[in-house]
VOKESE-284565 format. One line per 8 residues: their letters; for each residue x, y, z of N, C-alpha, C. Coordinates in Angstrom, 3 decimals, decimal comma. Layout:
N
A> X/Y/Z/X/Y/Z/X/Y/Z ~ ...
This chain:
136
MTASAHLL> 76,313/83,794/99,000/76,563/83,253/100,313/75,482/83,828/101,235 ~ 74,954/82,971/102,003/73,889/83,387/102,909/74,489/83,965/104,163 ~ 73,674/84,583/104,938/74,153/85,210/106,179/74,631/84,165/107,160 ~ 73,981/83,050/107,224/74,420/82,012/108,157/75,753/81,403/107,713 ~ 75,942/81,253/106,422/77,215/80,741/105,917/78,319/81,756/106,172 ~ 78,007/83,031/106,024/78,987/84,080/106,281/79,381/84,093/107,753 ~ 78,412/83,936/108,639/78,724/83,878/110,065/79,556/82,641/110,406 ~ 79,230/81,542/109,760/79,985/80,316/110,007/81,434/80,475/109,548
CSALAAQA> 81,632/81,084/108,395/83,010/81,314/107,893/83,759/82,268/108,810 ~ 83,120/83,305/109,291/83,760/84,257/110,196/84,139/83,580/111,512 ~ 83,288/82,718/112,021/83,577/82,023/113,278/84,750/81,064/113,115 ~ 84,743/80,373/111,974/85,848/79,452/111,725/87,170/80,220/111,568 ~ 87,142/81,349/110,923/88,353/82,158/110,745/88,837/82,681/112,098 ~ 87,924/83,131/112,928/88,306/83,628/114,251/88,878/82,515/115,098 ~ 88,281/81,338/115,012/88,792/80,194/115,772/90,192/79,824/115,282 ~ 90,415/79,846/113,984/91,726/79,528/113,428/92,770/80,546/113,881
QAEARQAQ> 92,381/81,822/113,909/93,313/82,856/114,380/93,641/82,655/115,866 ~ 92,656/82,327/116,659/92,887/82,106/118,086/93,812/80,914/118,307 ~ 93,580/79,850/117,553/94,444/78,669/117,669/95,872/78,998/117,226 ~ 96,002/79,801/116,197/97,333/80,185/115,725/98,061/81,015/116,775 ~ 97,332/81,965/117,403/97,963/82,780/118,462/98,358/81,909/119,654 ~ 97,491/80,972/120,007/97,787/80,085/121,132/99,012/79,214/120,816 ~ 99,089/78,691/119,615/100,229/77,866/119,220/101,523/78,687/119,216 ~ 101,412/79,938/118,759/102,597/80,806/118,740/103,049/81,113/120,168
AQAQAQAQ> 102,114/81,419/121,063/102,468/81,701/122,450/103,078/80,472/123,126 ~ 102,511/79,308/122,828/103,045/78,070/123,401/104,462/77,808/122,887 ~ 104,696/78,049/121,617/106,028/77,847/121,038/107,036/78,815/121,658 ~ 106,614/80,081/121,871/107,522/81,051/122,500/107,836/80,646/123,940 ~ 106,842/80,193/124,680/107,062/79,781/126,061/107,985/78,571/126,120 ~ 107,795/77,635/125,198/108,653/76,450/125,163/110,084/76,823/124,806 ~ 110,253/77,722/123,850/111,600/78,148/123,467/112,285/78,890/124,607 ~ 111,531/79,712/125,327/112,107/80,440/126,457/112,503/79,480/127,571
AQAQAQAR> 111,666/78,510/127,876/111,993/77,529/128,913/113,222/76,715/128,517 ~ 113,303/76,364/127,235/114,452/75,604/126,745/115,726/76,436/126,848 ~ 115,652/77,713/126,511/116,826/78,587/126,598/117,269/78,758/128,047 ~ 116,311/78,891/128,972/116,669/79,023/130,387/117,313/77,744/130,907 ~ 116,775/76,592/130,508/117,355/75,321/130,946/118,775/75,165/130,412 ~ 118,983/75,569/129,168/120,328/75,472/128,583/121,292/76,428/129,279 ~ 120,834/77,623/129,624/121,686/78,579/130,331/122,070/78,042/131,711 ~ 121,099/77,427/132,417/121,412/76,849/133,735/122,419/75,719/133,603
QTQTQAQA> 122,238/74,889/132,574/123,157/73,776/132,367/124,560/74,289/132,040 ~ 124,656/75,305/131,207/125,961/75,881/130,854/126,627/76,479/132,085 ~ 125,853/77,174/132,919/126,409/77,773/134,129/126,882/76,687/135,091 ~ 126,110/75,633/135,243/126,504/74,530/136,130/127,789/73,877/135,634 ~ 127,891/73,677/134,328/129,104/73,079/133,767/130,317/73,981/133,978 ~ 130,146/75,275/133,810/131,257/76,211/134,004/131,712/76,216/135,458 ~ 130,766/76,178/136,390/131,132/76,148/137,804/131,855/74,860/138,148 ~ 131,377/73,738/137,631/132,035/72,460/137,887/133,443/72,444/137,311
QSRNQARA> 133,599/72,992/136,114/134,926/73,041/135,496/135,866/73,918/136,317 ~ 135,372/75,024/136,835/136,192/75,907/137,659/136,620/75,203/138,943 ~ 135,700/74,492/139,579/136,051/73,744/140,803/137,064/72,659/140,497 ~ 136,862/71,938/139,408/137,800/70,872/139,048/139,182/71,420/138,753 ~ 139,232/72,575/138,118/140,534/73,188/137,811/141,225/73,616/139,101 ~ 140,470/74,175/140,036/141,063/74,581/141,312/141,583/73,365/142,070 ~ 140,841/72,271/142,025/141,299/71,043/142,700/142,540/70,493/142,025 ~ 142,569/70,531/140,705/143,734/70,003/139,985/144,976/70,824/140,279
CSGKPGAR> 144,819/72,136/140,414/145,974/72,995/140,693/146,490/72,787/142,109 ~ 145,606/72,513/143,046/146,043/72,375/144,428/146,391/70,942/144,779 ~ 145,827/69,997/144,083/146,080/68,603/144,400/145,194/68,076/145,510 ~ 144,386/68,911/146,133/143,500/68,489/147,213/142,055/68,644/146,759 ~ 141,208/67,660/147,053/139,801/67,828/146,701/139,189/68,980/147,493 ~ 138,589/69,927/146,821/137,918/71,036/147,482/138,832/72,161/147,919 ~ 140,135/72,059/147,701/141,057/73,106/148,137/141,138/74,200/147,080 ~ 141,680/75,332/147,469/141,769/76,458/146,535/143,197/76,837/146,195
GGERAPRA> 144,184/76,116/146,617/145,568/76,458/146,309/146,456/76,115/147,490 ~ 147,742/76,408/147,364/148,662/76,159/148,463/149,466/74,908/148,217 ~ 149,581/74,072/149,253/150,403/72,878/149,136/149,681/71,791/148,361 ~ 150,488/70,964/147,695/149,921/69,838/146,969/149,661/68,699/147,943 ~ 148,712/67,876/147,594/148,410/66,721/148,433/149,531/65,705/148,289 ~ 149,941/65,060/149,380/151,012/64,079/149,263/150,521/62,815/148,569 ~ 151,403/62,211/147,807/151,088/60,917/147,209/151,342/59,860/148,272 ~ 150,952/58,650/147,993/151,104/57,573/148,973/152,579/57,392/149,319
GRPALPGP> 152,916/57,526/150,586/154,285/57,318/151,051/155,221/58,476/150,820 ~ 154,706/59,622/150,388/155,575/60,776/150,137/155,093/61,977/150,934 ~ 156,026/62,818/151,398/155,597/64,026/152,112/155,039/65,062/151,142 ~ 154,297/65,993/151,675/153,712/67,051/150,846/154,806/67,977/150,324 ~ 154,671/68,382/149,085/155,616/69,324/148,491/155,041/70,722/148,612 ~ 155,854/71,697/148,994/155,318/73,057/149,079/154,995/73,593/147,701 ~ 154,038/74,466/147,648/153,649/75,096/146,392/154,658/76,151/145,994 ~ 154,417/76,826/144,904/155,361/77,859/144,464/155,424/79,003/145,465
SGPFIAEP> 156,629/79,441/145,741/156,794/80,552/146,681/157,860/81,488/146,149 ~ 157,533/82,740/146,075/158,504/83,735/145,646/158,522/83,911/144,144 ~ 159,275/84,910/143,680/159,323/85,186/142,241/160,178/84,166/141,513 ~ 159,992/84,093/140,245/160,805/83,211/139,411/162,222/83,759/139,346 ~ 163,202/82,889/139,552/164,606/83,306/139,527/165,214/82,779/138,239 ~ 165,645/83,680/137,404/166,231/83,290/136,126/167,634/82,733/136,337 ~ 168,052/81,873/135,431/169,398/81,329/135,524/170,404/82,413/135,130 ~ 171,629/82,328/135,661/172,614/83,366/135,350/172,977/83,353/133,870
SATGPLTS> 173,357/84,512/133,413/173,734/84,653/132,016/175,107/84,038/131,802 ~ 175,283/83,426/130,642/176,578/82,827/130,325/177,552/83,861/129,790 ~ 177,111/85,095/129,614/177,977/86,102/129,010/178,735/86,941/130,027 ~ 178,380/86,889/131,270/179,081/87,737/132,223/178,952/87,244/133,642 ~ 179,620/87,927/134,583/179,560/87,501/135,978/178,168/87,765/136,557 ~ 177,848/87,049/137,627/176,561/87,251/138,284/176,508/88,612/138,959 ~ 177,565/88,955/139,682/177,608/90,249/140,368/178,994/90,834/140,220 ~ 179,093/92,111/140,441/180,414/92,738/140,433/180,761/93,086/141,876
EPPLPDAA> 181,175/92,073/142,629/181,523/92,283/144,030/183,000/92,659/144,132 ~ 183,340/93,523/145,086/184,764/93,835/145,289/185,467/92,634/145,909 ~ 186,777/92,550/145,758/187,493/91,426/146,370/187,386/91,479/147,893 ~ 187,576/90,340/148,509/187,507/90,277/149,965/188,635/91,112/150,570 ~ 188,404/91,767/151,727/189,440/92,628/152,304/190,680/91,866/152,742 ~ 190,546/90,599/153,144/191,721/89,868/153,615/192,491/89,206/152,473 ~ 192,043/89,343/151,256/192,748/88,733/150,136/193,865/89,663/149,680 ~ 195,082/89,166/149,719/196,228/89,968/149,306/196,424/89,821/147,802
PLTSEPPL> 196,928/90,837/147,144/197,174/90,713/145,708/198,288/89,702/145,443 ~ 198,245/89,069/144,295/199,276/88,091/143,937/200,560/88,839/143,586 ~ 201,666/88,391/144,196/202,967/89,012/143,919/203,992/87,912/143,719 ~ 205,134/88,286/143,171/206,223/87,315/143,088/206,950/87,350/144,417 ~ 206,865/86,258/145,131/207,463/86,200/146,471/208,966/85,981/146,365 ~ 209,717/86,477/147,351/211,176/86,225/147,335/211,450/84,749/147,591 ~ 212,585/84,236/147,149/212,897/82,811/147,381/213,037/82,530/148,871 ~ 212,828/81,294/149,246/212,952/80,904/150,650/214,406/81,051/151,092
ADAAPLTS> 214,576/81,309/152,361/215,929/81,566/152,877/216,804/80,318/152,826 ~ 216,251/79,118/152,991/217,085/77,911/153,027/217,314/77,310/151,644 ~ 216,769/77,911/150,612/216,955/77,373/149,264/218,155/78,072/148,618 ~ 219,081/77,280/148,160/220,255/77,839/147,488/219,893/78,181/146,047 ~ 220,535/79,205/145,499/220,239/79,551/144,109/220,730/78,461/143,162 ~ 220,053/78,345/142,047/220,430/77,365/141,047/221,650/77,884/140,287 ~ 222,566/77,008/140,016/223,778/77,413/139,293/224,016/76,485/138,126 ~ 224,823/76,954/137,212/225,235/76,124/136,095/226,635/75,616/136,395
EPTAAGTA> 226,802/74,320/136,373/228,120/73,737/136,635/228,734/73,252/135,325 ~ 230,026/73,326/135,217/230,652/72,839/133,982/230,508/71,328/133,860 ~ 230,327/70,868/132,650/230,215/69,434/132,403/231,621/68,885/132,164 ~ 231,701/67,634/131,863/232,995/66,994/131,625/233,725/67,636/130,462 ~ 232,975/68,157/129,485/233,617/68,775/128,334/234,007/70,211/128,632 ~ 233,591/70,720/129,779/233,971/72,063/130,147/232,962/73,112/129,734 ~ 231,849/72,715/129,218/230,837/73,697/128,837/229,772/73,747/129,908 ~ 229,064/74,782/129,902/228,002/74,919/130,894/226,864/73,970/130,546
GAPRSPGV> 226,389/73,264/131,552/225,288/72,302/131,352/223,987/72,849/131,922 ~ 223,083/71,985/132,151/221,784/72,367/132,700/221,935/72,741/134,156 ~ 221,169/73,663/134,628/221,263/74,029/136,036/220,904/72,846/136,928 ~ 221,578/72,785/138,055/221,330/71,682/138,986/220,939/72,254/140,318 ~ 220,085/71,541/140,993/219,698/71,979/142,334/220,716/71,445/143,312 ~ 220,849/72,051/144,459/221,914/71,663/145,385/221,797/70,229/145,899 ~ 220,631/69,632/145,990/220,517/68,310/146,577/220,756/67,184/145,597 ~ 221,091/67,464/144,317/221,242/66,389/143,328/222,678/66,019/143,152
C-alpha cells in the first residue's frame, strides 16, 4: 500500500467515525425530544383527567366541590354534610334512656266506684251459671 492510499484510507475511516458520532448524537437528541414530548403529553392528560374528575364530583363545570348543579327544572341538591350515620342495630335498643319523669308505673287500678261487682246467679236448675253484669 502506498502512502497516498494509506492516507486516503485513514481519511475515509476518520470521516466514517465522524459520521457515526454525528448519527449517534442525532439519535440521542431525537430520543430525548421524543421522551420530553411524551412526558408533557402524559402530564397534560393527567391534569385534564383530574379536572374532569373534579367537575364530575361537583356537577358544575370548573367547580371543585360543594353543591351539585341542578338539572333542568329541579333545585340544587346539597352535597354531603356531616359524618356517615349508621343504621340502628337490630339486636338492641338505640339508647338506654331513663323513663320520662311524668310516666307513672303500671299498676292494677281499683274498680270504678259506680261499677257493681260481678256475681254468679243461680240458673233455672239451681246451679251457679256464668257471671252476669248488672245491666244485662
